[in-house]
Structure formats: C-alpha cells, structure tokens
C-alpha positions, -999 to 999 in steps of 0.1 A, spaced: -173 -227 107 -152 -203 127 -166 -176 150 -152 -142 152 -140 -130 186 -166 -103 200 -139 -77 205 -102 -74 199 -76 -61 223 -58 -42 194 -69 -32 157 -34 -36 137 -38 -24 103 -25 -1 74 -30 35 63 -22 39 28 -18 73 12 -30 74 -23 -20 110 -27 17 100 -28 18 64 -38 39 64 -69 31 27 -81 66 17 -79 57 -20 -69 84 -19 -42 59 -32 -16 47 -59 -40 82 -71 -45 92 -69 -10 61 -87 5 65 -112 -20 102 -119 -11 95 -117 26 64 -140 24 83 -165 0 113 -171 23 97 -169 57 63 -173 70 41 -203 56 43 -222 23 64 -201 -3 44 -180 -25 46 -197 -58 51 -188 -94 38 -210 -124 57 -206 -159 70 -172 -146 90 -165 -179 64 -185 -202 36 -173 -223 9 -173 -195 27 -166 -161 7 -170 -129 18 -164 -93 4 -158 -58 7 -123 -47 -5 -109 -11 -2 -74 -24 -12 -59 -57 -13 -25 -72 -41 -13 -95 -34 20 -114 -64 41 -127 -65 75 -144 -91 99 -127 -106 131 -141 -123 156 -117 -143 185 -130 -120 216 -130 -88 195 -123 -65 178 -146 -66 141 -151 -44 123 -126 -30 89 -122 -40 70 -90 -21 41 -78 -43 19 -56 -27 -9 -34 -49 -37 -25 -43 -63 0 -65 -81 30 -81 -54 50 -83 -75 82 -121 -67 84 -136 -67 120 -167 -87 105 -146 -108 81 -169 -131 60 -138 -151 49 -135 -163 85 -171 -171 92 -177 -192 60 -144 -214 64 -156 -249 68 -125 -262 85 -116 -231 109 -86 -228 89 -94 -189 86 -95 -172 119 -92 -137 135 -69 -132 165 -83 -117 195 -51 -100 208 -45 -78 178 -72 -84 152 -52 -98 124 -68 -123 102 -48 -153 92 -51 -189 77 -39 -221 95 -25 -235 63 -21 -272 79 -61 -271 82 -69 -253 49 -82 -277 22 -82 -251 -5 -118 -252 -11 -118 -214 -22 -150 -205 -1 -132 -177 17 -120 -161 -17 -157 -163 -27 -169 -144 3 -141 -117 4 -157 -88 -14 -122 -73 -19 -107 -102 -39 -79 -100 -14 -73 -138 -10 -54 -161 -35 -51 -198 -38 -16 -210 -42 -17 -233 -71 15 -253 -59 9 -255 -21 -30 -261 -26 -39 -236 3 -54 -201 5 -29 -173 10 -34 -138 24 -17 -107 37 -6 -117 75 4 -80 84 40 -98 85 31 -114 120 64 -131 119 81 -96 117 61 -73 139 66 -96 171 100 -108 162 125 -95 191 156 -108 171 149 -79 145 158 -42 151 127 -23 163 127 -2 130 122 -34 111 92 -49 132 66 -34 108 53 -51 79 78 -55 49 55 -34 25 57 -6 49 95 -8 57 104 -6 18 78 19 7 103 45 -8 75 73 -6 64 68 28 28 64 15 22 30 40 18 34 77 13 6 103 -4 8 137 -32 4 160 -65 19 153 -77 9 188 -55 37 199 -69 69 192 -33 85 196 -17 60 173 -1 74 142 -26 57 118 -55 70 141 -43 104 138 -39 101 100 -71 87 94 -89 117 115 -67 144 99 -70 134 63 -104 117 62 -93 82 61 -118 61 41 -128 25 44 -131 5 13 -165 -3 2 -181 3 36 -217 -8 21 -204 -45 23 -207 -42 59 -175 -59 68 -157 -30 89 -124 -32 72 -98 -20 95 -75 -7 69 -79 30 57 -70 49 26 -60 85 26 -78 101 -6 -55 116 -31 -58 154 -32 -73 168 -64 -45 184 -86 -54 221 -98 -55 230 -135 -19 239 -142 -31 253 -175 -53 280 -159 -48 312 -141 -29 295 -114 -4 278 -136 33 275 -125 62 276 -146 84 249 -134 114 261 -155 111 298 -141 137 295 -114 163 282 -140 156 309 -165 156 342 -143 179 365 -161 209 378 -144 224 413 -151 259 414 -158 274 448 -144 303 447 -167 284 442 -199 250 454 -189 236 423 -208 211 398 -193 225 364 -186 208 332 -177 205 325 -139 198 296 -118 208 262 -130 212 273 -167 234 300 -153 257 277 -137 257 255 -169 267 284 -190 295 293 -166 307 257 -166 305 252 -203 329 286 -208 356 270 -188 358 239 -213 
C-alpha cells in the first residue's frame, strides 16, 4: 500500500466555473490529444467508428438540466476529472504503490510501470475519475499535465494544463490553492467555490464555482433582446418612423441594391 504525504508544499489544482462552461468539449479533445501524444502510454480507442466504441478519457463532461423555483430551467455542463484529493483513497488502496501523491505539489499520479491494472483504485475513487486503458492494461487519470507545467521548453503561457489552455470560454483556471493570494484561491473565496461531495472525506483540491440562477425572463423583468434592433428612427424629411439599429442599417443597405 502507498502512504500519503502528511503535507504538500503546494496544492495545485483547478477551479471550474460552471456558470460559463458551454459544454463545447474543447477541454476533452485537447486533453485526449495531449495525453495521447506525450505523457505515458497513449489513451486508446477501441472500435472508435464501430457499433460499440470505447475509449479512455481523462476528462469528461456531463450535461444536466436544472430547474430552481422562481427561475427558468437552465443547462449546466459539468466537467469531471481527477480532483487530486488531499486524502486520496485511490493512493492508499493501491497494492503495488503505483498510485502516489507528490509531496512537492500535491498532484496524484500513476506509475504505469508498476500498475498491474487491478482496478482497486477505480473502485476506491468516489468520483469515478479513473479509467483502465484496455489496450495498455494500466490505470489512467488526469495528471494536471505535469509534463507541461514544468516544461521550460514551452512558452510560459503554455505551462498550464491543456484543458485550461484550450477553454474558449475561460471557464477553467489553474493554480496553487496553498497560496491564499493565487488566482484559484481568490476565485474560490469570491464565488463560493464548492468541493465535490465533501461528505466523502477525501478533501478534493479542485473547486467548482456554482452557476448563477437565471431570472425568469418571462416575468416582470424580462428583457426584449431585439429591442436595440427595432427602435424606430424618425426621418425628418418624411416624418415617418423608420427602423433603427441593425435593421435600419440593413434597410439602407438593401435600398442600394
């Protein structure tokens, strides 16, 4: 069995903003590409274009529809990957010591040379964040792109996890939770960042920023999103109302054709 470090010098992890994640899967795609072509054994795909495709992913997105009283139903996209827990059960249950947590930065990794694919760590993880690669026969999980964040051959702006670098909405943030002044610590404090399933007692490092409730756009406070395009413009010559905004521009453009 593998022992956990009593403390870690850093607590590197992610803050994911559920309010602005659009579920585009760019993080999933870039994670798959980076971890297939670089760190460790490639992430395999089995019968990718067949009737029953199966593959290994380190990051997945689940989509839900949520309805709160007094608000419209809204779609929430929920990215899920390894949370790099402080009290990681996947580490302590590993019989070969393949799973371990780094003392210098708190990242949980798998030594694939020692992994025998028994799957105990996947059973122990309450978040379903580990996947057994069928072709390689070893357990795979998010590494926080450890081969990127310390790679001095990369431009400084690229020394962050691939999922963070590629997110078009800016919904993913990377930093050190041990530093109260870091970007992730400030976001967590300001937006009430949440632990995932704190009742499990695993002390996950990653945090989720809750989605803001959407007001009822059909009630008293509804906003007509077309109003700026429909405001009439008075033509002084004809004293007739003409469409303004975008529609006014379009009307003038069509007159010239």
